Backbone bond lengths (Angstrom), bond angles and torsions (degrees), N, CA, C in turn:
res aa  C-N    CA-C-N  psi(-1)  N-CA   C-N-CA  omega(-1)  CA-C   N-CA-C  phi
1 X - - - 1.460 - - 1.523 108.58 -
2 X 1.324 117.02 133.75 1.452 121.71 179.87 1.528 110.03 -71.12
3 X 1.320 115.89 141.93 1.447 120.36 179.94 1.520 110.06 -80.97
4 X 1.322 115.77 146.33 1.449 120.81 176.47 1.525 109.66 -78.57
5 X 1.340 115.58 153.62 1.466 120.19 179.22 1.521 112.15 -65.17
6 X 1.334 116.40 -17.05 1.469 120.47 178.29 1.522 112.30 -84.99
7 X 1.345 116.77 -6.60 1.451 121.93 179.69 1.530 109.23 -79.31
8 X 1.333 117.49 125.62 1.469 121.23 -176.69 1.517 112.25 -62.08
9 X 1.341 118.24 -23.23 1.458 121.26 178.83 1.524 112.44 -79.48
10 X 1.302 116.61 -10.63 1.457 121.99 179.77 1.531 109.30 -80.38
11 X 1.352 119.44 127.47 1.469 120.61 -179.79 1.530 113.44 -62.60
12 X 1.330 117.37 -16.03 1.463 120.74 177.16 1.535 112.19 -85.54
13 X 1.314 116.49 -5.95 1.465 120.46 -177.26 1.533 110.41 -68.75
14 X 1.326 115.90 134.74 1.466 122.24 176.89 1.521 109.07 -130.84
15 X 1.326 115.21 134.58 1.460 120.55 177.54 1.531 108.58 -115.52
16 X 1.337 115.11 -179.84 1.460 119.52 179.70 1.534 111.64 -64.69
17 X 1.321 116.67 -22.58 1.474 119.72 179.85 1.526 112.65 -77.17
18 X 1.330 117.37 -14.60 1.461 121.36 179.90 1.533 110.36 -85.71
19 X 1.305 115.10 61.41 1.465 120.46 -177.70 1.522 110.91 -81.22
20 X 1.339 119.51 143.29 1.472 120.81 177.19 1.528 112.75 -67.09
21 X 1.330 118.21 -16.40 1.465 121.20 178.10 1.531 112.70 -85.00
22 X 1.315 116.99 -1.53 1.461 121.19 -175.33 1.527 111.38 -66.36
23 X 1.335 115.52 137.14 1.467 122.16 174.68 1.525 107.25 -107.83
24 X 1.323 116.53 118.72 1.466 120.21 -170.63 1.518 114.54 -85.29
25 X 1.323 118.49 -24.82 1.466 120.82 -175.16 1.522 109.81 -127.17
26 X 1.332 115.37 156.68 1.463 120.35 -176.82 1.519 113.00 -79.27
27 X 1.339 117.45 -24.27 1.462 121.39 -178.71 1.526 109.36 -123.50
28 X 1.321 118.82 121.52 1.469 120.33 179.60 1.523 111.27 -72.14
29 X 1.316 115.00 156.91 1.462 120.69 176.18 1.527 108.85 -69.64
30 X 1.340 116.40 126.96 1.465 121.35 179.50 1.525 112.03 -116.25
31 X 1.324 117.87 -13.32 1.457 120.68 -179.26 1.513 110.87 156.46
32 X 1.340 115.53 -160.99 1.462 118.46 -177.25 1.524 112.79 -71.48
33 X 1.343 116.84 -13.00 1.463 119.47 -179.47 1.523 112.78 -70.63
34 X 1.335 118.42 -23.79 1.464 119.22 179.39 1.530 112.51 -133.75
35 X 1.332 117.12 18.91 1.463 119.21 -178.34 1.529 111.78 -64.46
36 X 1.334 117.74 -42.07 1.465 120.66 -177.76 1.525 110.46 -59.10
37 X 1.338 115.93 -45.94 1.472 119.81 179.37 1.525 110.08 -65.71
38 X 1.323 116.70 -45.46 1.463 121.46 -175.75 1.524 111.29 -63.57
39 X 1.313 117.28 -46.29 1.470 119.87 -177.87 1.519 111.22 -64.53
40 X 1.325 116.96 -38.10 1.458 120.22 177.62 1.529 110.86 -64.78
41 X 1.330 116.96 -43.77 1.464 120.83 179.66 1.528 110.99 -65.40
42 X 1.324 117.81 -38.10 1.466 121.14 179.55 1.523 111.42 -68.14
43 X 1.315 117.24 -40.65 1.462 120.50 178.16 1.525 110.48 -60.71
44 X 1.335 116.43 -43.27 1.469 120.27 178.59 1.524 110.62 -62.51
45 X 1.347 116.49 -45.85 1.465 120.55 -177.47 1.529 111.75 -65.97
46 X 1.323 117.26 -42.56 1.461 120.29 179.89 1.528 111.60 -69.75
47 X 1.329 116.52 -36.56 1.473 119.79 177.08 1.520 110.80 -63.89
48 X 1.335 116.19 -39.62 1.463 120.10 179.59 1.522 111.71 -63.15
49 X 1.340 116.59 -27.43 1.470 121.31 179.77 1.526 112.27 -99.39
50 X 1.346 115.97 8.35 1.466 122.00 177.06 1.532 111.90 61.03
51 X 1.342 116.31 36.23 1.468 120.71 -179.44 1.527 112.31 -119.79
52 X 1.312 118.44 10.92 1.455 120.83 -176.50 1.526 111.76 -62.97
53 X 1.332 117.19 -27.68 1.455 121.52 -179.03 1.511 113.89 -64.00
54 X 1.336 116.74 -20.86 1.462 120.07 -179.08 1.525 112.51 -80.56
55 X 1.342 118.50 -10.00 1.461 119.93 176.37 1.529 112.24 -114.09
56 X 1.334 117.79 -22.39 1.469 118.53 -178.49 1.534 113.07 -97.43
57 X 1.337 117.01 -0.42 1.459 120.66 175.22 1.504 115.82 88.55
58 X 1.315 118.72 1.67 1.466 120.33 -179.76 1.521 112.09 -76.68
59 X 1.325 116.99 -21.15 1.467 120.37 173.86 1.530 106.98 -108.42
60 X 1.296 116.10 99.13 1.470 121.02 -175.98 1.522 109.96 -86.34
61 X 1.308 114.26 158.95 1.458 119.49 179.16 1.525 109.34 -68.63
62 X 1.335 118.95 124.93 1.474 121.38 -178.95 1.526 110.78 -71.91
63 X 1.291 115.20 168.77 1.466 120.23 179.70 1.522 110.47 -72.19
64 X 1.315 114.69 154.77 1.466 119.56 -179.05 1.522 112.05 -66.00
65 X 1.350 116.56 -17.82 1.461 119.31 -179.47 1.520 112.21 -65.09
66 X 1.329 116.84 -31.33 1.473 120.89 179.13 1.524 107.78 -90.13
67 X 1.307 115.60 86.77 1.465 121.15 -171.61 1.526 111.97 -61.19
68 X 1.329 117.06 -46.04 1.469 120.60 -177.05 1.521 110.97 -63.96
69 X 1.327 116.58 -43.12 1.462 120.19 -177.48 1.523 111.98 -71.25
70 X 1.336 117.52 -38.17 1.460 119.80 179.71 1.521 110.82 -65.85
71 X 1.327 116.67 -37.20 1.465 119.87 177.22 1.532 111.14 -65.40
72 X 1.308 116.40 -40.11 1.463 120.75 177.96 1.528 110.53 -65.76
73 X 1.346 116.00 -39.75 1.462 119.61 179.25 1.527 111.12 -65.47
74 X 1.318 117.64 -43.74 1.470 121.66 178.77 1.519 110.59 -60.83
75 X 1.333 115.34 -42.63 1.465 120.19 179.36 1.535 110.92 -60.51
76 X 1.327 116.91 -50.48 1.469 121.20 179.84 1.529 111.85 -64.86
77 X 1.340 116.91 -41.50 1.453 120.98 179.99 1.530 110.92 -60.30
78 X 1.327 116.76 -42.78 1.462 120.16 179.45 1.528 112.08 -68.13
79 X 1.329 116.24 -34.43 1.465 119.51 175.57 1.526 110.08 -61.89
80 X 1.331 117.61 -46.45 1.467 121.39 -179.41 1.526 110.53 -66.16
81 X 1.332 117.93 -38.91 1.471 120.55 175.67 1.525 110.24 -59.40
82 X 1.331 116.63 -42.31 1.478 120.37 178.16 1.519 110.94 -60.31
83 X 1.322 116.58 -42.60 1.465 119.85 178.96 1.529 111.27 -63.34
84 X 1.329 116.63 -38.85 1.466 119.94 177.97 1.531 110.76 -65.39
85 X 1.327 116.70 -44.32 1.467 120.53 179.60 1.529 111.40 -63.26
86 X 1.338 116.42 -35.38 1.469 120.65 179.43 1.521 112.81 -72.54
87 X 1.339 116.47 -14.42 1.468 120.60 -172.05 1.526 113.22 -108.98
88 X 1.324 117.37 13.97 1.471 121.17 177.75 1.525 108.75 -126.84
89 X 1.320 115.65 164.12 1.457 120.20 178.71 1.533 110.38 -67.11
90 X 1.333 116.46 164.87 1.463 120.55 -178.11 1.527 110.96 -61.60
91 X 1.338 116.83 -39.75 1.461 120.19 -178.79 1.529 111.10 -63.52
92 X 1.318 116.52 -43.45 1.468 120.14 179.31 1.516 110.42 -70.12
93 X 1.322 116.57 -37.54 1.471 120.52 178.74 1.528 110.29 -59.72
94 X 1.325 117.16 -43.44 1.462 120.71 -179.64 1.530 111.95 -63.43
95 X 1.340 116.28 -27.21 1.465 119.74 -176.51 1.519 113.92 -84.59
96 X 1.324 117.36 -11.04 1.471 119.02 -176.15 1.515 114.07 -120.50
97 X 1.327 117.29 -13.27 1.458 118.94 -171.95 1.526 112.74 -64.37
98 X 1.335 117.49 -28.42 1.467 119.96 -179.98 1.531 112.96 -110.03
99 X 1.339 116.43 0.44 1.467 118.41 -170.21 1.517 114.46 -91.09
100 X 1.313 118.65 -15.21 1.468 119.81 -174.07 1.522 109.95 -142.01
101 X 1.331 115.37 154.82 1.457 121.70 -178.74 1.526 112.91 -105.44
102 X 1.306 116.84 -7.11 1.463 119.31 -179.18 1.525 110.01 -137.39
103 X 1.322 114.94 157.65 1.459 120.34 177.74 1.524 111.14 -63.76
104 X 1.327 116.33 -34.39 1.461 120.19 179.58 1.530 111.22 -64.23
105 X 1.322 118.16 -40.13 1.464 121.70 178.82 1.523 111.26 -66.13
106 X 1.338 117.48 -40.12 1.468 120.75 177.57 1.523 110.30 -64.63
107 X 1.325 115.95 -42.91 1.473 120.48 179.53 1.523 110.87 -61.34
108 X 1.319 117.27 -44.30 1.463 121.77 179.79 1.526 110.78 -65.47
109 X 1.333 117.32 -38.39 1.467 121.82 178.55 1.522 111.17 -62.12
110 X 1.326 116.28 -47.38 1.471 120.48 -179.77 1.525 111.29 -64.62
111 X 1.321 116.30 -39.63 1.464 120.39 179.05 1.518 111.08 -63.72
112 X 1.318 116.85 -43.42 1.466 120.49 -179.08 1.523 111.55 -65.57
113 X 1.323 116.30 -35.72 1.463 119.94 -177.02 1.525 113.25 -78.19
114 X 1.331 116.94 -39.52 1.461 119.10 -165.97 1.528 115.72 -114.51
115 X 1.317 117.80 -14.94 1.463 117.28 178.81 1.526 109.37 -72.59
116 X 1.321 115.20 122.23 1.457 119.83 -178.07 1.523 110.34 -79.05
117 X 1.331 115.13 149.23 1.457 119.37 173.47 1.525 109.17 -67.16
118 X 1.304 116.09 151.70 1.463 121.11 -173.94 1.523 112.69 -56.83
119 X 1.318 117.62 -47.08 1.463 120.58 -173.79 1.509 114.21 -57.66
120 X 1.341 119.86 -58.37 1.469 120.87 -179.27 1.525 113.07 -59.96
121 X 1.331 117.13 -40.09 1.466 119.31 -177.83 1.522 111.01 -69.83
122 X 1.321 117.30 -40.09 1.468 119.85 177.52 1.522 109.78 -62.13
123 X 1.337 116.61 -42.50 1.463 120.42 177.68 1.527 110.72 -60.69
124 X 1.331 117.23 -43.83 1.459 121.73 179.89 1.535 111.15 -63.25
125 X 1.323 116.24 -44.26 1.463 119.78 -179.96 1.516 111.76 -64.05
126 X 1.315 117.28 -40.69 1.464 120.54 179.50 1.525 111.04 -65.56
127 X 1.328 117.41 -39.15 1.461 120.54 177.09 1.528 110.96 -63.04
128 X 1.333 116.68 -41.60 1.459 120.62 179.60 1.522 111.05 -66.36
129 X 1.326 117.14 -40.68 1.463 120.73 178.37 1.524 111.20 -65.68
130 X 1.330 116.60 -39.62 1.458 120.54 -178.24 1.528 111.59 -65.38
131 X 1.336 116.20 -34.62 1.464 120.27 -176.21 1.526 113.63 -94.13
132 X 1.322 117.50 -7.34 1.467 120.22 -176.10 1.520 110.83 -69.64
133 X 1.343 115.81 129.12 1.461 122.52 177.62 1.526 109.41 -133.86
134 X 1.335 115.98 154.85 1.458 120.62 -178.90 1.523 111.59 -67.56
135 X 1.330 117.14 -48.83 1.466 123.34 -178.75 1.531 111.28 51.32
136 X 1.326 118.31 -119.00 1.464 121.11 -176.38 1.524 113.15 -88.96
137 X 1.310 117.86 -1.99 1.466 120.65 -179.13 1.523 111.24 -72.77
138 X 1.325 115.49 153.25 1.455 119.55 168.33 1.526 108.48 -71.56
139 X 1.311 115.97 167.01 1.461 119.69 177.79 1.526 110.41 -60.92
140 X 1.336 117.40 -39.50 1.468 120.99 179.69 1.522 111.19 -62.52
141 X 1.337 116.96 -46.49 1.463 120.72 -178.24 1.525 111.11 -66.39
142 X 1.321 116.27 -42.20 1.466 120.18 178.68 1.526 111.27 -63.17
143 X 1.331 117.04 -44.42 1.460 120.86 -179.34 1.528 111.32 -65.14
144 X 1.342 117.12 -36.13 1.467 120.59 179.01 1.532 110.64 -63.40
145 X 1.322 116.55 -41.54 1.470 120.09 177.49 1.530 110.80 -63.95
146 X 1.322 115.32 -45.70 1.464 119.67 -179.85 1.527 111.16 -62.60
147 X 1.315 116.36 -44.17 1.464 120.88 -177.07 1.532 110.87 -63.04
148 X 1.330 116.70 -40.29 1.459 120.59 179.58 1.528 111.18 -60.39
149 X 1.323 116.65 -46.21 1.471 120.85 179.45 1.523 110.98 -67.63
150 X 1.330 116.11 -43.58 1.457 119.96 -174.94 1.525 112.19 -67.67
151 X 1.331 116.59 -41.44 1.464 119.26 -179.21 1.526 111.19 -66.91
152 X 1.324 116.69 -35.88 1.467 118.42 176.16 1.524 110.49 -66.38
153 X 1.327 116.70 -42.20 1.458 120.08 177.87 1.525 110.99 -62.28
154 X 1.319 116.47 -43.92 1.462 120.88 179.70 1.524 111.56 -62.76
155 X 1.337 115.47 -31.08 1.459 120.20 179.41 1.530 111.57 -63.47
156 X 1.340 116.63 -31.12 1.468 119.75 178.63 1.532 111.55 -69.84
157 X 1.317 115.98 -19.78 1.453 120.48 177.43 1.527 111.66 -101.18
158 X 1.314 116.03 15.39 1.455 120.52 176.16 1.512 114.13 79.43
159 X 1.343 117.62 13.46 1.464 120.68 179.41 1.503 113.65 61.25
160 X 1.342 116.56 31.28 1.465 120.12 -174.27 1.529 113.00 -81.73
161 X 1.352 117.89 -18.51 1.461 119.93 -176.39 1.507 112.21 85.58
162 X 1.325 117.70 -14.22 1.451 122.92 175.54 1.524 108.59 -141.32
163 X 1.319 116.46 144.54 1.457 118.72 174.05 1.526 108.34 -91.48
164 X 1.338 115.83 176.33 1.466 120.25 -175.75 1.521 112.64 -63.36
165 X 1.346 117.52 -21.72 1.463 120.54 179.98 1.525 112.16 -82.03
166 X 1.335 117.34 -4.25 1.457 120.51 177.09 1.516 115.10 91.97
167 X 1.345 117.84 3.15 1.466 120.67 179.79 1.524 109.64 -66.87
168 X 1.316 116.78 133.10 1.457 122.06 178.49 1.527 108.67 -78.59
169 X 1.331 115.67 111.04 1.456 119.67 -175.19 1.519 112.52 -70.72
170 X 1.321 117.93 -30.05 1.463 119.61 176.79 1.521 110.83 -63.13
171 X 1.331 116.95 -42.58 1.453 120.24 177.87 1.529 110.64 -64.12
172 X 1.360 116.46 -43.55 1.460 119.96 178.18 1.532 110.75 -62.20
173 X 1.318 116.28 -38.07 1.468 122.99 178.40 1.533 109.60 -60.65
174 X 1.312 116.37 -49.06 1.465 121.43 -179.01 1.525 110.67 -63.22
175 X 1.337 117.22 -44.34 1.460 120.86 -178.93 1.527 111.25 -64.06
176 X 1.326 117.06 -39.47 1.465 120.33 177.94 1.522 110.68 -62.93
177 X 1.330 116.44 -40.19 1.472 120.84 178.34 1.523 111.20 -64.97
178 X 1.315 117.19 -45.69 1.464 121.13 -177.74 1.530 111.69 -68.15
179 X 1.318 116.97 -37.99 1.465 120.51 -178.08 1.526 112.35 -64.10
180 X 1.328 117.70 -31.34 1.456 120.44 -176.66 1.510 114.90 -86.68
181 X 1.342 117.22 -5.47 1.468 120.18 -178.83 1.523 111.53 -70.68
182 X 1.320 115.13 153.79 1.468 120.17 175.30 1.525 110.45 -67.13
183 X 1.333 115.84 160.12 1.464 121.22 -177.40 1.522 113.01 -66.36
184 X 1.321 117.50 -16.17 1.469 119.92 177.75 1.524 112.03 -64.87
185 X 1.340 116.39 -15.15 1.461 121.11 178.78 1.525 111.83 -104.50
186 X 1.332 117.49 17.79 1.466 121.19 -175.77 1.532 111.51 -60.01
187 X 1.334 116.87 -40.36 1.467 120.10 -176.12 1.532 110.73 -65.94
188 X 1.335 117.10 -50.33 1.471 119.54 -178.57 1.527 110.37 -69.59
189 X 1.324 117.21 -28.48 1.466 120.37 176.53 1.529 110.73 -63.74
190 X 1.342 116.72 -43.25 1.472 120.39 177.54 1.522 110.87 -62.36
191 X 1.320 116.67 -39.42 1.466 120.17 179.52 1.532 111.36 -62.82
192 X 1.326 116.70 -40.80 1.464 120.45 180.00 1.520 110.50 -66.67
193 X 1.334 117.02 -44.20 1.465 121.00 -177.79 1.526 111.28 -61.84
194 X 1.328 117.38 -31.64 1.461 121.27 -178.51 1.526 113.12 -81.47
195 X 1.323 117.43 -7.99 1.473 119.91 179.19 1.527 110.35 -69.12
196 X 1.314 115.77 140.02 1.460 120.95 179.37 1.537 108.99 -140.21
197 X 1.323 118.20 110.90 1.464 126.31 2.05 1.518 112.07 -79.97
198 X 1.334 116.22 166.32 1.450 120.63 176.98 1.526 109.60 -67.20
199 X 1.331 118.45 139.40 1.463 120.04 176.03 1.529 110.74 -71.39
200 X 1.306 116.33 170.81 1.464 121.49 178.01 1.526 109.73 -66.61
201 X 1.320 116.10 159.05 1.465 121.08 -175.62 1.524 111.77 -58.83
202 X 1.335 118.08 -39.35 1.466 119.81 179.84 1.523 111.90 -66.57
203 X 1.330 117.35 -32.99 1.455 121.03 176.40 1.522 110.44 -68.80
204 X 1.334 116.88 -40.08 1.466 120.93 177.37 1.526 109.54 -62.44
205 X 1.331 116.46 -44.60 1.464 119.79 177.26 1.523 111.06 -58.34
206 X 1.327 116.89 -43.44 1.467 121.01 -179.86 1.521 111.23 -60.48
207 X 1.332 117.67 -41.91 1.471 121.22 179.11 1.523 110.91 -62.77
208 X 1.332 116.74 -45.45 1.464 120.42 -179.32 1.526 110.28 -67.32
209 X 1.313 116.53 -38.46 1.465 120.44 179.71 1.522 110.94 -63.70
210 X 1.345 117.26 -41.96 1.460 120.62 177.46 1.523 110.58 -63.84
211 X 1.341 116.64 -38.20 1.463 120.22 177.45 1.521 110.83 -63.21
212 X 1.316 116.96 -39.00 1.463 120.69 178.11 1.524 110.77 -64.20
213 X 1.311 116.94 -41.27 1.468 120.31 178.99 1.526 111.06 -62.74
214 X 1.324 116.97 -39.15 1.462 120.13 177.80 1.521 110.93 -65.22
215 X 1.333 117.09 -38.47 1.461 120.51 178.92 1.522 111.96 -64.49
216 X 1.325 116.64 -29.51 1.466 120.91 -176.05 1.516 113.52 -87.36
217 X 1.334 117.55 -2.93 1.465 120.19 177.74 1.524 108.86 -75.73
218 X 1.327 116.87 122.83 1.466 122.83 -179.01 1.519 108.99 -104.50
219 X 1.351 116.70 122.27 1.460 121.96 177.91 1.522 108.48 -92.60
220 X 1.339 119.40 119.66 1.465 121.25 -178.55 1.523 111.30 -58.73
221 X 1.341 116.07 143.28 1.464 120.72 -179.17 1.518 112.26 -67.76
222 X 1.340 116.27 -19.76 1.469 119.50 -179.38 1.514 112.87 -74.80
223 X 1.323 117.45 -13.20 1.458 120.55 -179.61 1.522 109.19 -75.03
224 X 1.336 118.38 122.49 1.468 124.08 -178.83 1.523 109.99 -100.80
225 X 1.299 114.95 151.29 1.458 120.29 175.73 1.514 109.02 -81.69
226 X 1.298 117.96 129.33 1.465 122.54 -179.46 1.521 109.78 -84.23
227 X 1.348 116.09 120.13 1.470 121.93 177.30 1.518 109.04 -94.86
228 X 1.292 117.52 117.79 1.462 122.48 -176.92 1.524 109.91 -81.75
229 X 1.338 117.48 127.12 1.461 124.03 178.89 1.526 107.32 -120.96
230 X 1.334 116.97 111.27 1.467 121.18 -175.39 1.514 111.83 -64.95
231 X 1.356 117.48 -37.29 1.466 120.05 -178.15 1.520 111.17 -64.90
232 X 1.377 115.08 -39.08 1.460 118.28 177.71 1.519 110.42 -66.27
233 X 1.298 115.13 -35.25 1.463 118.81 179.24 1.524 110.48 -64.11
234 X 1.377 117.45 -40.61 1.462 120.93 178.07 1.513 111.03 -64.58
235 X 1.379 116.57 -39.76 1.465 119.89 178.87 1.521 111.32 -61.94
236 X 1.308 115.18 -40.79 1.463 119.85 -179.99 1.520 110.12 -63.87
237 X 1.331 117.15 -44.91 1.465 120.20 179.71 1.526 111.07 -63.48
238 X 1.362 117.05 -39.64 1.465 120.05 -179.55 1.524 110.70 -65.10
239 X 1.357 115.40 -43.03 1.460 119.76 178.67 1.523 110.64 -63.57
240 X 1.331 115.29 -38.19 1.458 119.89 -179.83 1.527 110.84 -65.18
241 X 1.349 115.44 -40.59 1.469 118.36 178.35 1.522 110.87 -65.56
242 X 1.373 116.54 -37.40 1.458 120.06 179.23 1.506 111.15 -64.24
243 X 1.344 115.67 -42.73 1.460 119.23 178.50 1.523 110.87 -62.86
244 X 1.333 115.32 -38.16 1.464 118.39 179.31 1.520 111.28 -64.57
245 X 1.376 116.96 -37.60 1.467 120.51 178.99 1.514 110.57 -66.67
246 X 1.361 117.80 -43.38 1.461 121.22 178.88 1.517 110.98 -62.20
247 X 1.333 114.07 -40.71 1.457 118.20 178.27 1.520 110.34 -61.43
248 X 1.324 116.79 -35.20 1.461 120.32 179.21 1.523 112.06 -68.85
249 X 1.366 117.79 -40.13 1.466 121.51 178.24 1.514 111.32 -63.94
250 X 1.346 114.77 -43.98 1.464 118.71 179.96 1.523 110.42 -63.46
251 X 1.317 115.87 -39.89 1.453 119.52 179.97 1.515 111.88 -64.73
252 X 1.337 117.03 -41.19 1.470 120.55 179.61 1.523 110.93 -65.10
253 X 1.361 116.87 -41.03 1.468 120.67 179.33 1.519 110.89 -64.94
254 X 1.344 115.55 -39.66 1.466 119.44 178.99 1.530 110.03 -62.59
255 X 1.323 117.39 -40.78 1.464 121.37 179.38 1.526 110.82 -65.36
256 X 1.362 116.45 -36.18 1.472 120.85 -179.38 1.524 111.22 -62.72
257 X 1.349 116.45 -47.42 1.461 119.96 -178.56 1.521 111.27 -68.66
258 X 1.316 118.11 -34.09 1.463 120.75 -179.35 1.533 111.63 -66.95
259 X 1.355 117.57 -25.10 1.462 121.15 -177.26 1.544 113.16 -90.75
260 X 1.360 118.02 -5.14 1.475 120.83 179.58 1.528 111.21 -76.65
261 X 1.394 114.96 144.10 1.445 119.51 174.40 1.532 109.13 -83.92
262 X 1.339 118.20 162.87 1.481 120.51 -176.56 1.534 113.24 -54.86
263 X 1.355 119.03 -42.50 1.465 120.73 -179.85 1.516 111.14 -64.11
264 X 1.331 116.37 -39.73 1.464 120.63 178.89 1.519 111.37 -64.90
265 X 1.314 116.83 -37.91 1.467 120.85 177.98 1.527 110.36 -62.43
266 X 1.382 116.55 -41.31 1.462 119.82 -179.26 1.521 110.86 -63.95
267 X 1.331 118.29 -45.75 1.456 121.45 -179.46 1.536 110.75 -64.17
268 X 1.350 116.92 -38.07 1.465 120.13 -179.97 1.516 110.56 -66.05
269 X 1.336 116.48 -40.61 1.462 120.26 179.81 1.532 110.42 -65.32
270 X 1.374 117.21 -39.49 1.476 120.52 178.37 1.512 110.39 -63.25
271 X 1.337 116.30 -42.05 1.462 120.75 179.67 1.521 111.80 -62.93
272 X 1.340 114.90 -43.74 1.471 119.62 -179.32 1.528 110.47 -65.83
273 X 1.350 116.17 -36.87 1.472 119.62 -179.96 1.520 110.06 -66.17
274 X 1.353 116.94 -43.15 1.469 121.41 179.21 1.522 110.25 -62.57
275 X 1.331 117.18 -43.70 1.461 121.78 -179.85 1.520 111.19 -63.24
276 X 1.353 115.98 -38.98 1.451 120.16 -179.35 1.525 110.16 -67.90
277 X 1.357 117.35 -41.04 1.463 120.92 179.43 1.533 111.51 -65.86
278 X 1.332 116.36 -40.41 1.460 120.94 179.12 1.511 111.08 -64.02
279 X 1.338 116.16 -41.02 1.469 120.36 179.79 1.503 110.60 -66.04
280 X 1.342 117.36 -35.99 1.471 121.38 -178.06 1.523 110.27 -69.46
281 X 1.365 118.23 -37.06 1.470 121.54 -177.29 1.523 111.44 -70.68
282 X 1.339 117.91 -24.10 1.445 121.86 -179.30 1.525 112.21 -82.69
283 X 1.317 117.20 -17.25 1.476 120.69 -177.38 1.514 109.65 -75.02
C-alpha cells in the first residue's frame, strides 16, 4: 500500500519544522578544507529528516503525468535546495544557485569540486597527526583535535580498525595520543605503554585526564601536617577519664542534696557550720 504524504515515514512528508530557512549544520562549507566534515554532517541531518533520497538519487523525479506527486516532489526538492544553500559560504552559494535544477545535481557538483582524492588528503592528515602536540591545550582539547583528524583518516580506510598491511589502528591511535602529550605526563604515559594488553583509546584518555585533574589540585600553604604523638594522646585520654570521674562525683553529690527533706537540710547546715567554726578556732 502506498504511503500518504501525511505519513511521517513518507520521504515526501513535510512538517512545520521543515522550514526553508533552516540551517542544518553548525559550520558552512567553505571549500576542500572542510568538505569531508560538512558532507558527513549534511548526510546525518538529511537522513534524520528522511530527505537523503533527494541528494543520492534514490527518489527520482516523477513523470509530469502524476500531477499531485510531481508537485510534492518539486516542493521537497526546493526545500532541500534551500537547506544546501543555507549550509555553504556566500561565495559557494553564488556559484550554485543558478547552476542546477535539483538538490541531487547541486550535491554532485559540490562533491566533484571539493572532495579530495584519497592520496593527498591521507598524506595531509598524517602530517597533521605527526606534528600535533598538546602544548598549552588541556587534555580534553588536545584529544578532541587528535580524534577529529584520526577519525577522518580512519574513514579513508573504511573504519575497519586495521589497514590492509595488518597494522592495528587502535594501537597507532593510542601511540599518537601519548606521543603528543606534554612531558608532565611522562610517568603515567610509561605506565600505559607497559600495560598488556593496551586499554581502549577512551580508557587511555580517561587515565590521562584523571592525571591532569590531580596535577591541578592546589594544596593551600596554610594546611599543616599533623604529627601524631602517642604519649600526648595517652595524656589526653587520662585527663578525659579524670574529668569524667569528677563529673560523676559532682552528679552523685547533687542527687544526695536533692533527696534531703527540709528538716534534714537544716540539721546538715548546722553541723557544717559547727565544723567550720571549730576548724577556724584551731587555725
